[in-house]
PDB file with SEQRES, HELIX, SHEET and CRYST1 records, atoms N, CA, C and O in Angstrom:
SEQRES   1 A   50  MET ALA ARG THR ASN LEU TYR LEU LYS VAL GLU ILE GLU          
SEQRES   2 A   50  HIS ASP PRO GLU GLU ASN PRO GLN ARG LEU ALA GLN GLU          
SEQRES   3 A   50  LEU CYS ARG GLN LEU ARG LYS TRP HIS GLY VAL ARG GLU          
SEQRES   4 A   50  ALA GLU VAL ALA GLY VAL THR ALA MET ASP ASP                  
HELIX    1 AA1 PRO A   20  ARG A   32  1                                  13    
CRYST1    1.000    1.000    1.000  90.00  90.00  90.00 P 1           1          
ATOM      1  N   MET A   1     -34.091 -36.130 -41.672  1.00  0.00           N  
ATOM      2  CA  MET A   1     -33.288 -34.968 -41.360  1.00  0.00           C  
ATOM      3  C   MET A   1     -32.049 -35.004 -42.244  1.00  0.00           C  
ATOM      4  O   MET A   1     -31.473 -36.070 -42.460  1.00  0.00           O  
ATOM      5  N   ALA A   2     -31.638 -33.860 -42.752  1.00  0.00           N  
ATOM      6  CA  ALA A   2     -30.467 -33.754 -43.621  1.00  0.00           C  
ATOM      7  C   ALA A   2     -29.179 -33.783 -42.798  1.00  0.00           C  
ATOM      8  O   ALA A   2     -29.151 -33.338 -41.651  1.00  0.00           O  
ATOM      9  N   ARG A   3     -28.125 -34.308 -43.398  1.00  0.00           N  
ATOM     10  CA  ARG A   3     -26.796 -34.295 -42.773  1.00  0.00           C  
ATOM     11  C   ARG A   3     -25.816 -33.623 -43.719  1.00  0.00           C  
ATOM     12  O   ARG A   3     -25.919 -33.767 -44.937  1.00  0.00           O  
ATOM     13  N   THR A   4     -24.882 -32.900 -43.164  1.00  0.00           N  
ATOM     14  CA  THR A   4     -23.875 -32.182 -43.945  1.00  0.00           C  
ATOM     15  C   THR A   4     -22.520 -32.350 -43.277  1.00  0.00           C  
ATOM     16  O   THR A   4     -22.415 -32.264 -42.054  1.00  0.00           O  
ATOM     17  N   ASN A   5     -21.477 -32.589 -44.077  1.00  0.00           N  
ATOM     18  CA  ASN A   5     -20.106 -32.614 -43.571  1.00  0.00           C  
ATOM     19  C   ASN A   5     -19.537 -31.211 -43.646  1.00  0.00           C  
ATOM     20  O   ASN A   5     -19.634 -30.554 -44.683  1.00  0.00           O  
ATOM     21  N   LEU A   6     -18.944 -30.747 -42.555  1.00  0.00           N  
ATOM     22  CA  LEU A   6     -18.263 -29.456 -42.519  1.00  0.00           C  
ATOM     23  C   LEU A   6     -16.777 -29.717 -42.319  1.00  0.00           C  
ATOM     24  O   LEU A   6     -16.394 -30.507 -41.456  1.00  0.00           O  
ATOM     25  N   TYR A   7     -15.948 -29.064 -43.105  1.00  0.00           N  
ATOM     26  CA  TYR A   7     -14.507 -29.196 -42.969  1.00  0.00           C  
ATOM     27  C   TYR A   7     -13.972 -27.869 -42.453  1.00  0.00           C  
ATOM     28  O   TYR A   7     -14.115 -26.833 -43.103  1.00  0.00           O  
ATOM     29  N   LEU A   8     -13.352 -27.912 -41.277  1.00  0.00           N  
ATOM     30  CA  LEU A   8     -12.862 -26.710 -40.618  1.00  0.00           C  
ATOM     31  C   LEU A   8     -11.350 -26.745 -40.499  1.00  0.00           C  
ATOM     32  O   LEU A   8     -10.749 -27.807 -40.340  1.00  0.00           O  
ATOM     33  N   LYS A   9     -10.754 -25.582 -40.577  1.00  0.00           N  
ATOM     34  CA  LYS A   9      -9.332 -25.437 -40.269  1.00  0.00           C  
ATOM     35  C   LYS A   9      -9.264 -24.586 -39.010  1.00  0.00           C  
ATOM     36  O   LYS A   9      -9.827 -23.493 -38.959  1.00  0.00           O  
ATOM     37  N   VAL A  10      -8.577 -25.089 -37.998  1.00  0.00           N  
ATOM     38  CA  VAL A  10      -8.476 -24.386 -36.720  1.00  0.00           C  
ATOM     39  C   VAL A  10      -6.999 -24.209 -36.406  1.00  0.00           C  
ATOM     40  O   VAL A  10      -6.240 -25.177 -36.378  1.00  0.00           O  
ATOM     41  N   GLU A  11      -6.601 -22.975 -36.173  1.00  0.00           N  
ATOM     42  CA  GLU A  11      -5.210 -22.677 -35.795  1.00  0.00           C  
ATOM     43  C   GLU A  11      -5.199 -22.379 -34.303  1.00  0.00           C  
ATOM     44  O   GLU A  11      -5.929 -21.503 -33.839  1.00  0.00           O  
ATOM     45  N   ILE A  12      -4.377 -23.101 -33.551  1.00  0.00           N  
ATOM     46  CA  ILE A  12      -4.321 -22.909 -32.102  1.00  0.00           C  
ATOM     47  C   ILE A  12      -2.918 -22.490 -31.681  1.00  0.00           C  
ATOM     48  O   ILE A  12      -1.932 -22.801 -32.350  1.00  0.00           O  
ATOM     49  N   GLU A  13      -2.848 -21.790 -30.578  1.00  0.00           N  
ATOM     50  CA  GLU A  13      -1.583 -21.487 -29.931  1.00  0.00           C  
ATOM     51  C   GLU A  13      -1.507 -22.354 -28.687  1.00  0.00           C  
ATOM     52  O   GLU A  13      -2.493 -22.507 -27.965  1.00  0.00           O  
ATOM     53  N   HIS A  14      -0.344 -22.916 -28.440  1.00  0.00           N  
ATOM     54  CA  HIS A  14      -0.186 -23.791 -27.281  1.00  0.00           C  
ATOM     55  C   HIS A  14       1.251 -23.766 -26.816  1.00  0.00           C  
ATOM     56  O   HIS A  14       2.156 -23.377 -27.554  1.00  0.00           O  
ATOM     57  N   ASP A  15       1.449 -24.188 -25.576  1.00  0.00           N  
ATOM     58  CA  ASP A  15       2.794 -24.290 -25.030  1.00  0.00           C  
ATOM     59  C   ASP A  15       3.539 -25.418 -25.739  1.00  0.00           C  
ATOM     60  O   ASP A  15       2.931 -26.411 -26.137  1.00  0.00           O  
ATOM     61  N   PRO A  16       4.851 -25.268 -25.897  1.00  0.00           N  
ATOM     62  CA  PRO A  16       5.632 -26.295 -26.597  1.00  0.00           C  
ATOM     63  C   PRO A  16       5.504 -27.690 -25.990  1.00  0.00           C  
ATOM     64  O   PRO A  16       5.602 -28.682 -26.711  1.00  0.00           O  
ATOM     65  N   GLU A  17       5.289 -27.782 -24.680  1.00  0.00           N  
ATOM     66  CA  GLU A  17       5.197 -29.105 -24.051  1.00  0.00           C  
ATOM     67  C   GLU A  17       3.817 -29.745 -24.222  1.00  0.00           C  
ATOM     68  O   GLU A  17       3.651 -30.931 -23.936  1.00  0.00           O  
ATOM     69  N   GLU A  18       2.818 -28.973 -24.687  1.00  0.00           N  
ATOM     70  CA  GLU A  18       1.487 -29.534 -24.917  1.00  0.00           C  
ATOM     71  C   GLU A  18       1.470 -30.329 -26.219  1.00  0.00           C  
ATOM     72  O   GLU A  18       2.093 -29.942 -27.207  1.00  0.00           O  
ATOM     73  N   ASN A  19       0.751 -31.439 -26.203  1.00  0.00           N  
ATOM     74  CA  ASN A  19       0.636 -32.310 -27.364  1.00  0.00           C  
ATOM     75  C   ASN A  19      -0.504 -31.815 -28.257  1.00  0.00           C  
ATOM     76  O   ASN A  19      -1.660 -31.861 -27.834  1.00  0.00           O  
ATOM     77  N   PRO A  20      -0.219 -31.339 -29.489  1.00  0.00           N  
ATOM     78  CA  PRO A  20      -1.276 -30.828 -30.366  1.00  0.00           C  
ATOM     79  C   PRO A  20      -2.330 -31.889 -30.705  1.00  0.00           C  
ATOM     80  O   PRO A  20      -3.506 -31.554 -30.847  1.00  0.00           O  
ATOM     81  N   GLN A  21      -1.940 -33.133 -30.835  1.00  0.00           N  
ATOM     82  CA  GLN A  21      -2.896 -34.205 -31.130  1.00  0.00           C  
ATOM     83  C   GLN A  21      -3.889 -34.363 -29.980  1.00  0.00           C  
ATOM     84  O   GLN A  21      -5.081 -34.577 -30.203  1.00  0.00           O  
ATOM     85  N   ARG A  22      -3.393 -34.258 -28.767  1.00  0.00           N  
ATOM     86  CA  ARG A  22      -4.275 -34.358 -27.595  1.00  0.00           C  
ATOM     87  C   ARG A  22      -5.242 -33.173 -27.544  1.00  0.00           C  
ATOM     88  O   ARG A  22      -6.414 -33.342 -27.206  1.00  0.00           O  
ATOM     89  N   LEU A  23      -4.756 -31.982 -27.878  1.00  0.00           N  
ATOM     90  CA  LEU A  23      -5.631 -30.811 -27.927  1.00  0.00           C  
ATOM     91  C   LEU A  23      -6.710 -30.989 -28.992  1.00  0.00           C  
ATOM     92  O   LEU A  23      -7.866 -30.629 -28.766  1.00  0.00           O  
ATOM     93  N   ALA A  24      -6.349 -31.535 -30.137  1.00  0.00           N  
ATOM     94  CA  ALA A  24      -7.313 -31.770 -31.218  1.00  0.00           C  
ATOM     95  C   ALA A  24      -8.372 -32.776 -30.787  1.00  0.00           C  
ATOM     96  O   ALA A  24      -9.553 -32.601 -31.086  1.00  0.00           O  
ATOM     97  N   GLN A  25      -7.960 -33.820 -30.095  1.00  0.00           N  
ATOM     98  CA  GLN A  25      -8.921 -34.813 -29.610  1.00  0.00           C  
ATOM     99  C   GLN A  25      -9.897 -34.187 -28.611  1.00  0.00           C  
ATOM    100  O   GLN A  25     -11.081 -34.524 -28.597  1.00  0.00           O  
ATOM    101  N   GLU A  26      -9.396 -33.285 -27.787  1.00  0.00           N  
ATOM    102  CA  GLU A  26     -10.263 -32.609 -26.825  1.00  0.00           C  
ATOM    103  C   GLU A  26     -11.273 -31.712 -27.548  1.00  0.00           C  
ATOM    104  O   GLU A  26     -12.435 -31.640 -27.147  1.00  0.00           O  
ATOM    105  N   LEU A  27     -10.832 -31.028 -28.614  1.00  0.00           N  
ATOM    106  CA  LEU A  27     -11.764 -30.222 -29.401  1.00  0.00           C  
ATOM    107  C   LEU A  27     -12.871 -31.095 -29.993  1.00  0.00           C  
ATOM    108  O   LEU A  27     -14.039 -30.705 -29.985  1.00  0.00           O  
ATOM    109  N   CYS A  28     -12.514 -32.261 -30.500  1.00  0.00           N  
ATOM    110  CA  CYS A  28     -13.506 -33.184 -31.046  1.00  0.00           C  
ATOM    111  C   CYS A  28     -14.479 -33.629 -29.962  1.00  0.00           C  
ATOM    112  O   CYS A  28     -15.684 -33.708 -30.200  1.00  0.00           O  
ATOM    113  N   ARG A  29     -13.969 -33.913 -28.795  1.00  0.00           N  
ATOM    114  CA  ARG A  29     -14.827 -34.341 -27.686  1.00  0.00           C  
ATOM    115  C   ARG A  29     -15.838 -33.248 -27.345  1.00  0.00           C  
ATOM    116  O   ARG A  29     -17.013 -33.530 -27.113  1.00  0.00           O  
ATOM    117  N   GLN A  30     -15.377 -32.009 -27.318  1.00  0.00           N  
ATOM    118  CA  GLN A  30     -16.272 -30.888 -27.009  1.00  0.00           C  
ATOM    119  C   GLN A  30     -17.309 -30.696 -28.117  1.00  0.00           C  
ATOM    120  O   GLN A  30     -18.473 -30.418 -27.829  1.00  0.00           O  
ATOM    121  N   LEU A  31     -16.900 -30.841 -29.376  1.00  0.00           N  
ATOM    122  CA  LEU A  31     -17.843 -30.697 -30.485  1.00  0.00           C  
ATOM    123  C   LEU A  31     -18.948 -31.740 -30.427  1.00  0.00           C  
ATOM    124  O   LEU A  31     -20.104 -31.441 -30.726  1.00  0.00           O  
ATOM    125  N   ARG A  32     -18.597 -32.957 -30.044  1.00  0.00           N  
ATOM    126  CA  ARG A  32     -19.598 -34.024 -29.977  1.00  0.00           C  
ATOM    127  C   ARG A  32     -20.666 -33.759 -28.921  1.00  0.00           C  
ATOM    128  O   ARG A  32     -21.734 -34.368 -28.962  1.00  0.00           O  
ATOM    129  N   LYS A  33     -20.395 -32.860 -27.978  1.00  0.00           N  
ATOM    130  CA  LYS A  33     -21.379 -32.497 -26.959  1.00  0.00           C  
ATOM    131  C   LYS A  33     -22.469 -31.577 -27.513  1.00  0.00           C  
ATOM    132  O   LYS A  33     -23.549 -31.478 -26.931  1.00  0.00           O  
ATOM    133  N   TRP A  34     -22.195 -30.914 -28.618  1.00  0.00           N  
ATOM    134  CA  TRP A  34     -23.168 -29.989 -29.202  1.00  0.00           C  
ATOM    135  C   TRP A  34     -24.348 -30.746 -29.777  1.00  0.00           C  
ATOM    136  O   TRP A  34     -24.196 -31.842 -30.315  1.00  0.00           O  
ATOM    137  N   HIS A  35     -25.499 -30.166 -29.661  1.00  0.00           N  
ATOM    138  CA  HIS A  35     -26.720 -30.750 -30.235  1.00  0.00           C  
ATOM    139  C   HIS A  35     -26.565 -30.869 -31.753  1.00  0.00           C  
ATOM    140  O   HIS A  35     -26.208 -29.898 -32.420  1.00  0.00           O  
ATOM    141  N   GLY A  36     -26.823 -32.019 -32.279  1.00  0.00           N  
ATOM    142  CA  GLY A  36     -26.782 -32.223 -33.719  1.00  0.00           C  
ATOM    143  C   GLY A  36     -25.446 -32.691 -34.266  1.00  0.00           C  
ATOM    144  O   GLY A  36     -25.384 -33.151 -35.406  1.00  0.00           O  
ATOM    145  N   VAL A  37     -24.370 -32.589 -33.488  1.00  0.00           N  
ATOM    146  CA  VAL A  37     -23.061 -33.070 -33.960  1.00  0.00           C  
ATOM    147  C   VAL A  37     -23.030 -34.579 -33.777  1.00  0.00           C  
ATOM    148  O   VAL A  37     -23.048 -35.076 -32.651  1.00  0.00           O  
ATOM    149  N   ARG A  38     -22.982 -35.300 -34.880  1.00  0.00           N  
ATOM    150  CA  ARG A  38     -23.009 -36.762 -34.845  1.00  0.00           C  
ATOM    151  C   ARG A  38     -21.607 -37.347 -34.750  1.00  0.00           C  
ATOM    152  O   ARG A  38     -21.411 -38.392 -34.129  1.00  0.00           O  
ATOM    153  N   GLU A  39     -20.639 -36.688 -35.356  1.00  0.00           N  
ATOM    154  CA  GLU A  39     -19.272 -37.212 -35.387  1.00  0.00           C  
ATOM    155  C   GLU A  39     -18.301 -36.052 -35.534  1.00  0.00           C  
ATOM    156  O   GLU A  39     -18.598 -35.071 -36.216  1.00  0.00           O  
ATOM    157  N   ALA A  40     -17.154 -36.163 -34.904  1.00  0.00           N  
ATOM    158  CA  ALA A  40     -16.052 -35.204 -35.058  1.00  0.00           C  
ATOM    159  C   ALA A  40     -14.773 -36.012 -35.041  1.00  0.00           C  
ATOM    160  O   ALA A  40     -14.614 -36.907 -34.211  1.00  0.00           O  
ATOM    161  N   GLU A  41     -13.862 -35.709 -35.945  1.00  0.00           N  
ATOM    162  CA  GLU A  41     -12.613 -36.464 -36.012  1.00  0.00           C  
ATOM    163  C   GLU A  41     -11.470 -35.550 -36.411  1.00  0.00           C  
ATOM    164  O   GLU A  41     -11.680 -34.493 -37.007  1.00  0.00           O  
ATOM    165  N   VAL A  42     -10.275 -35.963 -36.081  1.00  0.00           N  
ATOM    166  CA  VAL A  42      -9.066 -35.242 -36.464  1.00  0.00           C  
ATOM    167  C   VAL A  42      -8.596 -35.832 -37.788  1.00  0.00           C  
ATOM    168  O   VAL A  42      -8.277 -37.019 -37.863  1.00  0.00           O  
ATOM    169  N   ALA A  43      -8.553 -35.014 -38.826  1.00  0.00           N  
ATOM    170  CA  ALA A  43      -8.110 -35.464 -40.136  1.00  0.00           C  
ATOM    171  C   ALA A  43      -6.599 -35.313 -40.291  1.00  0.00           C  
ATOM    172  O   ALA A  43      -5.986 -36.010 -41.099  1.00  0.00           O  
ATOM    173  N   GLY A  44      -6.000 -34.411 -39.525  1.00  0.00           N  
ATOM    174  CA  GLY A  44      -4.554 -34.227 -39.603  1.00  0.00           C  
ATOM    175  C   GLY A  44      -4.118 -33.102 -38.685  1.00  0.00           C  
ATOM    176  O   GLY A  44      -4.910 -32.236 -38.314  1.00  0.00           O  
ATOM    177  N   VAL A  45      -2.846 -33.132 -38.328  1.00  0.00           N  
ATOM    178  CA  VAL A  45      -2.235 -32.095 -37.505  1.00  0.00           C  
ATOM    179  C   VAL A  45      -0.967 -31.664 -38.211  1.00  0.00           C  
ATOM    180  O   VAL A  45      -0.121 -32.498 -38.536  1.00  0.00           O  
ATOM    181  N   THR A  46      -0.825 -30.358 -38.453  1.00  0.00           N  
ATOM    182  CA  THR A  46       0.338 -29.827 -39.141  1.00  0.00           C  
ATOM    183  C   THR A  46       0.963 -28.728 -38.288  1.00  0.00           C  
ATOM    184  O   THR A  46       0.297 -27.754 -37.938  1.00  0.00           O  
ATOM    185  N   ALA A  47       2.238 -28.885 -37.955  1.00  0.00           N  
ATOM    186  CA  ALA A  47       2.940 -27.853 -37.192  1.00  0.00           C  
ATOM    187  C   ALA A  47       3.313 -26.698 -38.112  1.00  0.00           C  
ATOM    188  O   ALA A  47       3.670 -26.899 -39.273  1.00  0.00           O  
ATOM    189  N   MET A  48       3.224 -25.493 -37.576  1.00  0.00           N  
ATOM    190  CA  MET A  48       3.570 -24.298 -38.355  1.00  0.00           C  
ATOM    191  C   MET A  48       4.855 -23.710 -37.807  1.00  0.00           C  
ATOM    192  O   MET A  48       5.065 -23.692 -36.594  1.00  0.00           O  
ATOM    193  N   ASP A  49       5.715 -23.231 -38.687  1.00  0.00           N  
ATOM    194  CA  ASP A  49       6.924 -22.532 -38.272  1.00  0.00           C  
ATOM    195  C   ASP A  49       6.567 -21.103 -37.917  1.00  0.00           C  
ATOM    196  O   ASP A  49       5.668 -20.521 -38.522  1.00  0.00           O  
ATOM    197  N   ASP A  50       7.260 -20.529 -36.942  1.00  0.00           N  
ATOM    198  CA  ASP A  50       6.993 -19.135 -36.551  1.00  0.00           C  
ATOM    199  C   ASP A  50       7.491 -18.167 -37.583  1.00  0.00           C  
ATOM    200  O   ASP A  50       7.349 -16.956 -37.413  1.00  0.00           O  
TER     201      ASP A  50                                                      
END                                                                             
């Protein structure tokens, strides 16, 4: 079976008191539940100015 790396950029809105790193880890956890997803990791977190 073939394997492919996908690189995604995801922009999220969150409350200031929420930890963006924790949200990213939760997204990875959810992705790993999908059929065929072997690995998901956070490559970086960048805050954006309004």
